[in-house]
Biopython code that builds the backbone (N, CA, C, O; Angstrom):
import numpy as np
from Bio.PDB.StructureBuilder import StructureBuilder

atoms = [
    (1, "MET", "N", (143.017, 231.479, -1.455)),
    (1, "MET", "CA", (144.700, 231.378, -1.788)),
    (1, "MET", "C", (145.540, 230.844, -0.413)),
    (1, "MET", "O", (146.749, 230.640, -0.295)),
    (2, "LYS", "N", (144.727, 230.732, 0.330)),
    (2, "LYS", "CA", (145.533, 230.153, 1.754)),
    (2, "LYS", "C", (145.364, 228.251, 0.951)),
    (2, "LYS", "O", (146.216, 227.567, 0.383)),
    (3, "GLY", "N", (144.681, 228.118, 1.099)),
    (3, "GLY", "CA", (144.395, 226.536, 0.532)),
    (3, "GLY", "C", (145.166, 226.039, -0.659)),
    (3, "GLY", "O", (145.624, 224.906, -0.804)),
    (4, "LEU", "N", (145.235, 226.958, -1.413)),
    (4, "LEU", "CA", (146.337, 226.853, -2.494)),
    (4, "LEU", "C", (147.788, 226.840, -1.868)),
    (4, "LEU", "O", (148.585, 226.062, -2.393)),
    (5, "VAL", "N", (148.163, 227.502, -0.956)),
    (5, "VAL", "CA", (149.625, 227.705, -0.567)),
    (5, "VAL", "C", (149.726, 226.653, 0.496)),
    (5, "VAL", "O", (150.847, 226.203, 0.737)),
    (6, "VAL", "N", (148.433, 226.096, 1.323)),
    (6, "VAL", "CA", (148.648, 224.762, 2.188)),
    (6, "VAL", "C", (149.004, 223.540, 0.987)),
    (6, "VAL", "O", (150.090, 222.963, 0.925)),
    (7, "SER", "N", (148.053, 223.336, 0.231)),
    (7, "SER", "CA", (148.248, 222.525, -0.721)),
    (7, "SER", "C", (149.475, 222.490, -1.592)),
    (7, "SER", "O", (149.630, 221.298, -1.858)),
    (8, "LEU", "N", (150.327, 223.117, -2.112)),
    (8, "LEU", "CA", (151.505, 223.356, -2.042)),
    (8, "LEU", "C", (152.517, 222.777, -1.308)),
    (8, "LEU", "O", (153.316, 222.010, -1.845)),
    (9, "LEU", "N", (152.577, 223.099, 0.024)),
    (9, "LEU", "CA", (153.357, 223.210, 1.071)),
    (9, "LEU", "C", (153.217, 221.663, 1.293)),
    (9, "LEU", "O", (154.215, 221.043, 1.661)),
    (10, "LEU", "N", (151.855, 220.912, 1.060)),
    (10, "LEU", "CA", (151.778, 219.921, 1.385)),
    (10, "LEU", "C", (152.416, 218.352, 0.293)),
    (10, "LEU", "O", (152.838, 217.246, 0.629)),
    (11, "LEU", "N", (152.186, 219.039, -1.127)),
    (11, "LEU", "CA", (153.056, 218.216, -2.103)),
    (11, "LEU", "C", (155.220, 218.633, -2.043)),
    (11, "LEU", "O", (156.179, 217.987, -2.467)),
    (12, "VAL", "N", (155.156, 219.457, -1.591)),
    (12, "VAL", "CA", (156.581, 219.837, -1.287)),
    (12, "VAL", "C", (156.968, 218.977, -0.074)),
    (12, "VAL", "O", (158.062, 218.415, -0.112)),
    (13, "VAL", "N", (156.377, 218.861, 0.725)),
    (13, "VAL", "CA", (156.636, 217.959, 2.146)),
    (13, "VAL", "C", (156.461, 216.132, 1.647)),
    (13, "VAL", "O", (157.205, 215.201, 1.956)),
    (14, "MET", "N", (155.207, 216.112, 0.795)),
    (14, "MET", "CA", (155.290, 214.994, 0.476)),
    (14, "MET", "C", (156.397, 214.102, -0.901)),
    (14, "MET", "O", (156.599, 212.912, -1.142)),
    (15, "ALA", "N", (156.868, 215.327, -1.506)),
    (15, "ALA", "CA", (158.049, 214.977, -2.412)),
    (15, "ALA", "C", (159.526, 214.868, -1.749)),
    (15, "ALA", "O", (160.544, 214.273, -2.104)),
    (16, "TYR", "N", (159.255, 215.583, -0.782)),
    (16, "TYR", "CA", (160.699, 215.658, 0.176)),
    (16, "TYR", "C", (160.828, 214.271, 0.742)),
    (16, "TYR", "O", (161.848, 213.655, 0.436)),
    (17, "VAL", "N", (159.979, 213.710, 1.493)),
    (17, "VAL", "CA", (159.323, 212.234, 2.075)),
    (17, "VAL", "C", (159.831, 211.032, 1.247)),
    (17, "VAL", "O", (160.703, 210.258, 1.643)),
    (18, "MET", "N", (159.178, 210.954, 0.025)),
    (18, "MET", "CA", (159.428, 210.032, -1.271)),
    (18, "MET", "C", (160.608, 210.128, -1.787)),
    (18, "MET", "O", (160.934, 209.219, -2.550)),
    (19, "LEU", "N", (161.405, 211.032, -1.578)),
    (19, "LEU", "CA", (162.487, 211.279, -2.104)),
    (19, "LEU", "C", (163.699, 209.654, -1.480)),
    (19, "LEU", "O", (163.824, 209.342, -0.296)),
    (20, "GLU", "N", (164.130, 209.199, -2.215)),
    (20, "GLU", "CA", (165.348, 208.321, -1.195)),
    (20, "GLU", "C", (166.780, 208.952, -1.014)),
    (20, "GLU", "O", (167.499, 209.246, -1.969)),
    (21, "PRO", "N", (167.014, 209.075, -0.102)),
    (21, "PRO", "CA", (168.170, 209.474, 0.338)),
    (21, "PRO", "C", (169.636, 209.007, -0.464)),
    (21, "PRO", "O", (169.885, 207.801, -0.501)),
    (22, "CYS", "N", (170.208, 209.585, -0.843)),
    (22, "CYS", "CA", (171.140, 209.479, -1.722)),
    (22, "CYS", "C", (172.661, 209.545, -1.393)),
    (22, "CYS", "O", (173.208, 210.642, -1.277)),
    (23, "GLN", "N", (173.324, 208.417, -1.246)),
    (23, "GLN", "CA", (174.494, 208.565, -0.635)),
    (23, "GLN", "C", (175.751, 208.609, -1.562)),
    (23, "GLN", "O", (175.827, 207.576, -2.228)),
    (24, "ALA", "N", (176.945, 209.659, -1.847)),
    (24, "ALA", "CA", (177.661, 209.769, -2.802)),
    (24, "ALA", "C", (178.394, 208.566, -2.027)),
    (24, "ALA", "O", (178.303, 208.315, -0.825)),
    (25, "LEU", "N", (179.243, 207.788, -3.130)),
    (25, "LEU", "CA", (180.294, 206.965, -3.219)),
    (25, "LEU", "C", (181.532, 207.655, -3.261)),
    (25, "LEU", "O", (181.777, 208.511, -4.111)),
    (26, "THR", "N", (182.249, 207.340, -2.448)),
    (26, "THR", "CA", (183.988, 207.833, -3.308)),
    (26, "THR", "C", (184.672, 206.814, -3.271)),
    (26, "THR", "O", (184.351, 205.699, -2.859)),
    (27, "CYS", "N", (186.019, 207.306, -3.872)),
    (27, "CYS", "CA", (187.294, 205.994, -3.989)),
    (27, "CYS", "C", (187.670, 205.427, -2.834)),
    (27, "CYS", "O", (188.099, 204.281, -2.701)),
    (28, "GLN", "N", (187.448, 206.526, -1.696)),
    (28, "GLN", "CA", (187.904, 205.836, -0.106)),
    (28, "GLN", "C", (187.138, 205.165, -0.028)),
    (28, "GLN", "O", (187.657, 204.086, 0.257)),
    (29, "ASP", "N", (185.758, 205.031, -0.124)),
    (29, "ASP", "CA", (184.828, 203.621, 0.302)),
    (29, "ASP", "C", (185.441, 202.636, -0.444)),
    (29, "ASP", "O", (185.839, 201.595, 0.078)),
    (30, "VAL", "N", (185.562, 202.895, -1.724)),
    (30, "VAL", "CA", (186.152, 201.558, -2.734)),
    (30, "VAL", "C", (187.207, 200.867, -1.939)),
    (30, "VAL", "O", (187.042, 199.751, -1.445)),
    (31, "THR", "N", (188.410, 201.646, -1.824)),
    (31, "THR", "CA", (189.412, 200.905, -1.367)),
    (31, "THR", "C", (189.073, 200.627, 0.005)),
    (31, "THR", "O", (189.086, 199.410, 0.187)),
    (32, "SER", "N", (188.757, 201.317, 1.106)),
    (32, "SER", "CA", (188.543, 200.553, 2.471)),
    (32, "SER", "C", (188.177, 199.394, 2.355)),
    (32, "SER", "O", (188.712, 198.381, 2.806)),
    (33, "ASN", "N", (186.764, 199.557, 1.424)),
    (33, "ASN", "CA", (185.586, 198.145, 1.581)),
    (33, "ASN", "C", (186.459, 197.013, 0.962)),
    (33, "ASN", "O", (186.520, 195.979, 1.627)),
    (34, "LEU", "N", (187.155, 197.056, -0.232)),
    (34, "LEU", "CA", (188.161, 196.256, -1.047)),
    (34, "LEU", "C", (189.409, 195.858, -0.089)),
    (34, "LEU", "O", (189.846, 194.708, -0.147)),
    (35, "ALA", "N", (189.846, 196.583, 0.582)),
    (35, "ALA", "CA", (191.209, 196.114, 0.806)),
    (35, "ALA", "C", (191.310, 194.616, 1.657)),
    (35, "ALA", "O", (192.308, 193.907, 1.526)),
    (36, "PRO", "N", (190.061, 194.187, 2.619)),
    (36, "PRO", "CA", (190.668, 192.883, 3.109)),
    (36, "PRO", "C", (190.534, 191.961, 2.326)),
    (36, "PRO", "O", (190.537, 190.800, 2.737)),
    (37, "CYS", "N", (190.376, 192.281, 0.938)),
    (37, "CYS", "CA", (190.310, 191.356, 0.102)),
    (37, "CYS", "C", (191.815, 191.227, -0.827)),
    (37, "CYS", "O", (191.991, 190.620, -1.884)),
    (38, "GLY", "N", (192.546, 191.822, -0.224)),
    (38, "GLY", "CA", (193.990, 191.971, -1.171)),
    (38, "GLY", "C", (194.132, 190.277, -1.178)),
    (38, "GLY", "O", (193.850, 189.669, -2.210)),
    (39, "ASN", "N", (194.549, 189.611, -0.060)),
    (39, "ASN", "CA", (194.950, 188.145, -0.429)),
    (39, "ASN", "C", (194.206, 187.172, -1.767)),
    (39, "ASN", "O", (194.841, 186.473, -2.557)),
    (40, "TYR", "N", (192.856, 187.348, -1.744)),
    (40, "TYR", "CA", (192.131, 186.775, -2.375)),
    (40, "TYR", "C", (192.281, 187.349, -4.014)),
    (40, "TYR", "O", (192.081, 186.608, -4.976)),
    (41, "LEU", "N", (192.593, 188.521, -4.117)),
    (41, "LEU", "CA", (192.514, 189.048, -5.368)),
    (41, "LEU", "C", (193.880, 188.770, -6.252)),
    (41, "LEU", "O", (194.101, 189.079, -7.422)),
    (42, "THR", "N", (194.909, 187.932, -5.091)),
    (42, "THR", "CA", (196.285, 187.876, -5.676)),
    (42, "THR", "C", (196.239, 186.372, -5.597)),
    (42, "THR", "O", (197.223, 185.726, -5.955)),
    (43, "GLY", "N", (195.314, 185.865, -5.215)),
    (43, "GLY", "CA", (195.247, 184.302, -5.248)),
    (43, "GLY", "C", (196.052, 183.603, -4.246)),
    (43, "GLY", "O", (196.387, 182.419, -4.271)),
    (44, "LYS", "N", (196.373, 184.661, -3.187)),
    (44, "LYS", "CA", (196.844, 184.206, -1.994)),
    (44, "LYS", "C", (196.077, 183.409, -0.743)),
    (44, "LYS", "O", (196.707, 182.837, 0.147)),
    (45, "GLY", "N", (194.919, 183.449, -0.797)),
    (45, "GLY", "CA", (193.939, 183.204, 0.139)),
    (45, "GLY", "C", (192.502, 183.153, 0.099)),
    (45, "GLY", "O", (192.207, 182.747, -1.025)),
    (46, "ALA", "N", (192.019, 183.252, 0.412)),
    (46, "ALA", "CA", (190.119, 183.213, 0.256)),
    (46, "ALA", "C", (189.704, 184.338, 0.892)),
    (46, "ALA", "O", (190.310, 185.241, 1.469)),
    (47, "ALA", "N", (188.847, 184.172, 0.734)),
    (47, "ALA", "CA", (187.661, 185.377, 0.838)),
    (47, "ALA", "C", (187.395, 185.588, 2.097)),
    (47, "ALA", "O", (186.613, 184.760, 2.565)),
    (48, "THR", "N", (187.788, 186.457, 2.874)),
    (48, "THR", "CA", (187.449, 186.420, 4.236)),
    (48, "THR", "C", (185.827, 186.754, 4.524)),
    (48, "THR", "O", (185.112, 187.203, 3.629)),
    (49, "GLN", "N", (185.371, 186.502, 5.777)),
    (49, "GLN", "CA", (184.598, 187.284, 6.213)),
    (49, "GLN", "C", (184.332, 188.755, 6.272)),
    (49, "GLN", "O", (183.235, 189.303, 6.164)),
    (50, "GLN", "N", (185.893, 189.500, 6.522)),
    (50, "GLN", "CA", (185.654, 190.486, 6.700)),
    (50, "GLN", "C", (185.881, 190.914, 5.330)),
    (50, "GLN", "O", (185.094, 191.843, 5.146)),
    (51, "CYS", "N", (186.504, 190.723, 4.360)),
    (51, "CYS", "CA", (186.603, 190.536, 2.653)),
    (51, "CYS", "C", (185.084, 190.708, 2.113)),
    (51, "CYS", "O", (184.719, 191.533, 1.275)),
    (52, "CYS", "N", (184.270, 189.737, 2.784)),
    (52, "CYS", "CA", (182.856, 189.589, 1.986)),
    (52, "CYS", "C", (182.042, 190.717, 2.660)),
    (52, "CYS", "O", (181.153, 191.244, 1.991)),
    (53, "THR", "N", (182.246, 191.094, 3.805)),
    (53, "THR", "CA", (181.585, 192.275, 4.644)),
    (53, "THR", "C", (181.715, 193.570, 3.823)),
    (53, "THR", "O", (180.806, 194.368, 3.596)),
    (54, "GLY", "N", (182.903, 193.643, 3.446)),
    (54, "GLY", "CA", (183.436, 194.900, 2.560)),
    (54, "GLY", "C", (182.681, 194.907, 1.160)),
    (54, "GLY", "O", (182.273, 195.954, 0.658)),
    (55, "VAL", "N", (182.521, 193.617, 0.550)),
    (55, "VAL", "CA", (182.030, 193.203, -0.687)),
    (55, "VAL", "C", (180.598, 193.859, -0.612)),
    (55, "VAL", "O", (180.136, 194.758, -1.316)),
    (56, "GLN", "N", (180.032, 193.183, 0.410)),
    (56, "GLN", "CA", (178.343, 193.339, 0.497)),
    (56, "GLN", "C", (177.903, 194.890, 0.565)),
    (56, "GLN", "O", (176.974, 195.416, -0.048)),
    (57, "LYS", "N", (178.885, 195.539, 1.546)),
    (57, "LYS", "CA", (178.780, 197.027, 1.813)),
    (57, "LYS", "C", (178.929, 197.847, 0.295)),
    (57, "LYS", "O", (178.251, 198.839, 0.029)),
    (58, "LEU", "N", (179.779, 197.342, -0.493)),
    (58, "LEU", "CA", (180.365, 198.419, -1.236)),
    (58, "LEU", "C", (179.298, 198.269, -2.394)),
    (58, "LEU", "O", (178.929, 199.182, -3.132)),
    (59, "ASN", "N", (178.843, 196.876, -2.425)),
    (59, "ASN", "CA", (177.232, 196.660, -3.241)),
    (59, "ASN", "C", (176.146, 197.510, -3.173)),
    (59, "ASN", "O", (175.536, 198.084, -4.076)),
    (60, "GLY", "N", (175.950, 197.512, -1.665)),
    (60, "GLY", "CA", (175.084, 198.636, -1.354)),
    (60, "GLY", "C", (175.183, 200.103, -1.362)),
    (60, "GLY", "O", (174.271, 200.894, -1.601)),
    (61, "LEU", "N", (176.322, 200.346, -1.091)),
    (61, "LEU", "CA", (176.804, 201.741, -2.050)),
    (61, "LEU", "C", (176.940, 201.831, -3.172)),
    (61, "LEU", "O", (176.879, 203.014, -3.505)),
    (62, "ALA", "N", (177.149, 200.978, -4.223)),
    (62, "ALA", "CA", (177.058, 201.016, -5.286)),
    (62, "ALA", "C", (175.892, 200.853, -6.344)),
    (62, "ALA", "O", (175.811, 200.029, -7.255)),
    (63, "ASN", "N", (174.809, 202.084, -5.900)),
    (63, "ASN", "CA", (173.438, 201.364, -6.196)),
    (63, "ASN", "C", (172.968, 202.039, -7.008)),
    (63, "ASN", "O", (171.747, 202.191, -7.010)),
    (64, "ASN", "N", (173.776, 202.666, -7.967)),
    (64, "ASN", "CA", (172.983, 203.172, -9.458)),
    (64, "ASN", "C", (174.617, 203.169, -10.430)),
    (64, "ASN", "O", (175.790, 202.936, -10.137)),
    (65, "THR", "N", (173.836, 203.588, -11.754)),
    (65, "THR", "CA", (174.765, 203.317, -12.618)),
    (65, "THR", "C", (176.432, 204.515, -12.152)),
    (65, "THR", "O", (177.633, 204.247, -12.118)),
    (66, "ALA", "N", (175.807, 205.548, -11.932)),
    (66, "ALA", "CA", (177.113, 206.581, -11.285)),
    (66, "ALA", "C", (177.915, 205.731, -10.615)),
    (66, "ALA", "O", (178.946, 205.238, -11.071)),
    (67, "ASN", "N", (177.368, 205.509, -9.316)),
    (67, "ASN", "CA", (178.194, 204.662, -8.406)),
    (67, "ASN", "C", (178.895, 203.776, -8.633)),
    (67, "ASN", "O", (179.962, 203.768, -8.019)),
    (68, "ARG", "N", (178.537, 202.363, -9.849)),
    (68, "ARG", "CA", (179.147, 201.486, -10.114)),
    (68, "ARG", "C", (179.729, 201.822, -10.706)),
    (68, "ARG", "O", (180.645, 201.049, -10.426)),
    (69, "ARG", "N", (180.358, 202.772, -11.892)),
    (69, "ARG", "CA", (181.081, 203.475, -12.796)),
    (69, "ARG", "C", (182.239, 203.692, -12.045)),
    (69, "ARG", "O", (183.287, 203.069, -12.216)),
    (70, "LEU", "N", (182.035, 204.687, -11.101)),
    (70, "LEU", "CA", (182.995, 205.396, -10.125)),
    (70, "LEU", "C", (183.669, 204.074, -9.037)),
    (70, "LEU", "O", (184.735, 204.302, -8.465)),
    (71, "ALA", "N", (183.048, 202.901, -8.855)),
    (71, "ALA", "CA", (183.425, 202.250, -7.840)),
    (71, "ALA", "C", (184.397, 201.146, -8.819)),
    (71, "ALA", "O", (185.302, 200.565, -8.218)),
    (72, "CYS", "N", (184.220, 200.860, -10.287)),
    (72, "CYS", "CA", (185.112, 200.281, -11.259)),
    (72, "CYS", "C", (186.058, 201.330, -11.749)),
    (72, "CYS", "O", (187.170, 200.904, -12.062)),
    (73, "ASN", "N", (185.909, 202.233, -11.842)),
    (73, "ASN", "CA", (187.122, 203.405, -12.271)),
    (73, "ASN", "C", (188.441, 203.635, -11.006)),
    (73, "ASN", "O", (189.628, 203.850, -11.254)),
    (74, "CYS", "N", (187.695, 203.490, -9.406)),
    (74, "CYS", "CA", (188.615, 203.605, -8.426)),
    (74, "CYS", "C", (189.167, 202.292, -8.544)),
    (74, "CYS", "O", (190.376, 202.347, -8.320)),
    (75, "MET", "N", (188.769, 201.109, -8.808)),
    (75, "MET", "CA", (189.389, 199.746, -9.027)),
    (75, "MET", "C", (190.271, 199.853, -9.736)),
    (75, "MET", "O", (191.334, 199.382, -9.331)),
    (76, "LYS", "N", (190.255, 200.339, -10.744)),
    (76, "LYS", "CA", (191.329, 200.038, -12.064)),
    (76, "LYS", "C", (192.351, 201.455, -11.445)),
    (76, "LYS", "O", (193.468, 201.648, -11.924)),
    (77, "ALA", "N", (192.010, 201.989, -10.793)),
    (77, "ALA", "CA", (193.131, 203.230, -10.122)),
    (77, "ALA", "C", (193.745, 202.272, -9.628)),
    (77, "ALA", "O", (194.698, 201.977, -10.349)),
    (78, "ASN", "N", (193.654, 201.589, -8.671)),
    (78, "ASN", "CA", (194.194, 201.159, -7.674)),
    (78, "ASN", "C", (194.882, 199.797, -7.562)),
    (78, "ASN", "O", (195.641, 199.339, -6.708)),
    (79, "ALA", "N", (194.196, 199.116, -9.101)),
    (79, "ALA", "CA", (194.883, 198.080, -9.733)),
    (79, "ALA", "C", (196.246, 197.477, -9.366)),
    (79, "ALA", "O", (196.580, 196.436, -8.801)),
    (80, "SER", "N", (196.900, 198.496, -9.886)),
    (80, "SER", "CA", (198.617, 198.540, -10.073)),
    (80, "SER", "C", (199.380, 198.809, -8.720)),
    (80, "SER", "O", (200.606, 198.875, -8.628)),
    (81, "ARG", "N", (198.460, 198.961, -7.658)),
    (81, "ARG", "CA", (199.047, 199.243, -6.447)),
    (81, "ARG", "C", (199.163, 197.414, -5.754)),
    (81, "ARG", "O", (199.944, 196.971, -4.912)),
    (82, "LEU", "N", (198.161, 196.777, -6.443)),
    (82, "LEU", "CA", (198.417, 195.523, -5.918)),
    (82, "LEU", "C", (199.257, 194.307, -6.699)),
    (82, "LEU", "O", (198.737, 193.571, -7.538)),
    (83, "LYS", "N", (200.436, 194.244, -6.336)),
    (83, "LYS", "CA", (200.949, 193.329, -7.069)),
    (83, "LYS", "C", (200.349, 191.753, -7.422)),
    (83, "LYS", "O", (199.792, 191.143, -6.509)),
    (84, "GLY", "N", (200.426, 191.386, -8.204)),
    (84, "GLY", "CA", (200.448, 190.194, -8.674)),
    (84, "GLY", "C", (198.659, 189.826, -9.108)),
    (84, "GLY", "O", (198.259, 188.682, -9.324)),
    (85, "LEU", "N", (197.601, 191.320, -9.173)),
    (85, "LEU", "CA", (195.952, 191.081, -9.256)),
    (85, "LEU", "C", (196.242, 190.115, -10.398)),
    (85, "LEU", "O", (197.108, 189.905, -11.248)),
    (86, "ARG", "N", (194.950, 189.588, -9.937)),
    (86, "ARG", "CA", (194.932, 187.996, -10.949)),
    (86, "ARG", "C", (193.064, 189.285, -11.485)),
    (86, "ARG", "O", (192.415, 189.843, -10.600)),
    (87, "TYR", "N", (192.749, 189.378, -12.790)),
    (87, "TYR", "CA", (192.115, 189.838, -13.106)),
    (87, "TYR", "C", (190.608, 189.119, -12.776)),
    (87, "TYR", "O", (189.614, 189.678, -12.313)),
    (88, "GLU", "N", (190.781, 187.574, -13.200)),
    (88, "GLU", "CA", (189.699, 186.810, -12.949)),
    (88, "GLU", "C", (188.482, 187.006, -11.928)),
    (88, "GLU", "O", (187.254, 187.088, -11.896)),
    (89, "LEU", "N", (189.824, 187.031, -10.965)),
    (89, "LEU", "CA", (188.956, 186.635, -9.501)),
    (89, "LEU", "C", (188.096, 187.880, -9.408)),
    (89, "LEU", "O", (186.967, 187.694, -8.955)),
    (90, "ILE", "N", (188.477, 189.317, -9.812)),
    (90, "ILE", "CA", (187.719, 190.292, -9.656)),
    (90, "ILE", "C", (186.258, 189.810, -9.836)),
    (90, "ILE", "O", (185.442, 189.887, -8.918)),
    (91, "ASN", "N", (186.064, 189.478, -10.644)),
    (91, "ASN", "CA", (184.423, 188.778, -10.817)),
    (91, "ASN", "C", (184.269, 187.710, -10.544)),
    (91, "ASN", "O", (183.443, 187.186, -11.292)),
    (92, "GLN", "N", (184.807, 186.817, -9.532)),
    (92, "GLN", "CA", (184.846, 185.997, -8.656)),
    (92, "GLN", "C", (184.192, 186.277, -7.325)),
    (92, "GLN", "O", (183.276, 185.755, -6.691)),
    (93, "LEU", "N", (185.071, 187.377, -7.125)),
    (93, "LEU", "CA", (184.633, 187.830, -5.245)),
    (93, "LEU", "C", (183.260, 188.027, -5.170)),
    (93, "LEU", "O", (182.621, 187.331, -4.381)),
    (94, "PRO", "N", (182.543, 189.084, -6.044)),
    (94, "PRO", "CA", (181.285, 188.831, -5.782)),
    (94, "PRO", "C", (180.253, 187.639, -5.367)),
    (94, "PRO", "O", (179.491, 187.620, -4.400)),
    (95, "SER", "N", (180.447, 186.651, -6.372)),
    (95, "SER", "CA", (179.638, 185.438, -6.112)),
    (95, "SER", "C", (180.659, 184.590, -4.645)),
    (95, "SER", "O", (180.222, 183.809, -3.799)),
    (96, "ARG", "N", (181.810, 185.020, -4.777)),
    (96, "ARG", "CA", (181.763, 184.022, -3.406)),
    (96, "ARG", "C", (181.568, 184.580, -1.926)),
    (96, "ARG", "O", (181.955, 184.053, -0.883)),
    (97, "CYS", "N", (180.715, 186.049, -2.128)),
    (97, "CYS", "CA", (180.654, 186.826, -0.767)),
    (97, "CYS", "C", (178.770, 186.918, -0.714)),
    (97, "CYS", "O", (178.073, 187.500, 0.117)),
    (98, "GLY", "N", (178.273, 185.974, -2.133)),
    (98, "GLY", "CA", (176.859, 186.343, -1.806)),
    (98, "GLY", "C", (176.216, 187.245, -2.613)),
    (98, "GLY", "O", (174.995, 187.371, -2.705)),
    (99, "VAL", "N", (177.105, 187.908, -3.231)),
    (99, "VAL", "CA", (176.513, 189.012, -4.215)),
    (99, "VAL", "C", (176.219, 189.012, -5.423)),
    (99, "VAL", "O", (177.129, 189.070, -6.249)),
    (100, "GLY", "N", (175.250, 188.965, -5.715)),
    (100, "GLY", "CA", (175.084, 188.808, -7.258)),
    (100, "GLY", "C", (174.862, 190.107, -8.202)),
    (100, "GLY", "O", (173.977, 190.952, -8.073)),
    (101, "LEU", "N", (175.654, 190.069, -8.962)),
    (101, "LEU", "CA", (175.426, 190.943, -10.091)),
    (101, "LEU", "C", (175.367, 190.847, -11.529)),
    (101, "LEU", "O", (176.121, 190.107, -12.160)),
    (102, "SER", "N", (174.481, 191.583, -12.065)),
    (102, "SER", "CA", (173.837, 191.390, -12.933)),
    (102, "SER", "C", (174.396, 191.898, -14.489)),
    (102, "SER", "O", (173.755, 192.195, -15.498)),
    (103, "PHE", "N", (176.178, 191.857, -14.169)),
    (103, "PHE", "CA", (176.848, 192.745, -15.363)),
    (103, "PHE", "C", (178.228, 192.054, -14.804)),
    (103, "PHE", "O", (178.439, 191.786, -13.621)),
    (104, "THR", "N", (179.132, 191.819, -15.913)),
    (104, "THR", "CA", (180.452, 191.637, -15.581)),
    (104, "THR", "C", (181.340, 192.718, -15.249)),
    (104, "THR", "O", (181.334, 193.709, -15.979)),
    (105, "ILE", "N", (182.204, 192.662, -14.118)),
    (105, "ILE", "CA", (183.198, 193.815, -14.198)),
    (105, "ILE", "C", (184.639, 193.296, -14.976)),
    (105, "ILE", "O", (185.301, 192.259, -14.954)),
    (106, "ASP", "N", (184.757, 194.853, -15.799)),
    (106, "ASP", "CA", (185.844, 194.713, -16.543)),
    (106, "ASP", "C", (186.209, 196.154, -16.524)),
    (106, "ASP", "O", (185.589, 197.207, -16.676)),
    (107, "LEU", "N", (187.999, 195.666, -16.171)),
    (107, "LEU", "CA", (188.597, 197.708, -15.886)),
    (107, "LEU", "C", (188.885, 198.174, -16.848)),
    (107, "LEU", "O", (189.018, 199.397, -16.889)),
    (108, "ASN", "N", (189.070, 197.471, -17.867)),
    (108, "ASN", "CA", (188.928, 198.313, -19.032)),
    (108, "ASN", "C", (187.707, 198.705, -19.767)),
    (108, "ASN", "O", (187.784, 199.130, -20.919)),
    (109, "LYS", "N", (186.591, 198.578, -19.149)),
    (109, "LYS", "CA", (185.075, 198.710, -19.845)),
    (109, "LYS", "C", (184.452, 199.932, -18.612)),
    (109, "LYS", "O", (183.304, 200.337, -18.795)),
    (110, "CYS", "N", (185.069, 200.355, -17.661)),
    (110, "CYS", "CA", (184.113, 200.652, -16.610)),
    (110, "CYS", "C", (182.722, 201.835, -17.030)),
    (110, "CYS", "O", (181.703, 202.108, -16.396)),
    (111, "ASN", "N", (183.167, 202.267, -18.177)),
    (111, "ASN", "CA", (181.926, 203.096, -18.439)),
    (111, "ASN", "C", (180.945, 202.708, -19.281)),
    (111, "ASN", "O", (180.161, 203.481, -19.830)),
    (112, "SER", "N", (180.969, 201.362, -19.417)),
    (112, "SER", "CA", (179.872, 200.367, -20.077)),
    (112, "SER", "C", (179.037, 199.968, -19.331)),
    (112, "SER", "O", (177.904, 199.745, -19.756)),
    (113, "ILE", "N", (179.420, 199.739, -17.810)),
    (113, "ILE", "CA", (178.893, 199.383, -16.761)),
    (113, "ILE", "C", (177.258, 199.938, -16.497)),
    (113, "ILE", "O", (176.916, 201.080, -16.187)),
    (114, "PRO", "N", (176.410, 198.771, -16.722)),
    (114, "PRO", "CA", (175.175, 199.826, -16.251)),
    (114, "PRO", "C", (174.842, 200.227, -14.959)),
    (114, "PRO", "O", (173.908, 201.008, -14.776)),
]
sb = StructureBuilder()
sb.init_structure("model")
sb.init_model(0)
sb.init_chain("A")
sb.init_seg("    ")
for serial, (resi, resn, name, xyz) in enumerate(atoms, 1):
    if name == "N":
        sb.init_residue(resn, " ", resi, " ")
    sb.init_atom(name, np.array(xyz, "f"), 0.0, 1.0, " ", f" {name:<3s}", serial, name[0])
structure = sb.get_structure()
C-alpha cells in the first residue's frame, strides 16, 4: 500500500513539473504592448524599436488560440480610439518587427484566428 501511495505521489509531482505554466493575456497587455506602434499604424512613422519590442512580447504572450483571439478582439475594441488607423498596416507590423505569423489578422474575423 505504501508503495502505491509513493507511486501516485510521484506521478502527481511529475505531471505538475511537466505542465507548462499558463500566463493569462489581458487587454491591458495588448494595449500597453501596441501603444508605441500608434504612429506606424496610422502611417505617420516607422515601426520603432520600442514598438517592435512590444509586438515581440505580445507574440510570446499570445501563445494559444484563445490568447490570439483575445488579442485580436482587444485590438478591435481599441481600433476606434486610434484616429486614422490603416488596417492594412496591422498585418504588415509583425513582419516589420521580425515576427512571423501563420495567419492573417482580420479585426472583423477575430474568432476565426487559429
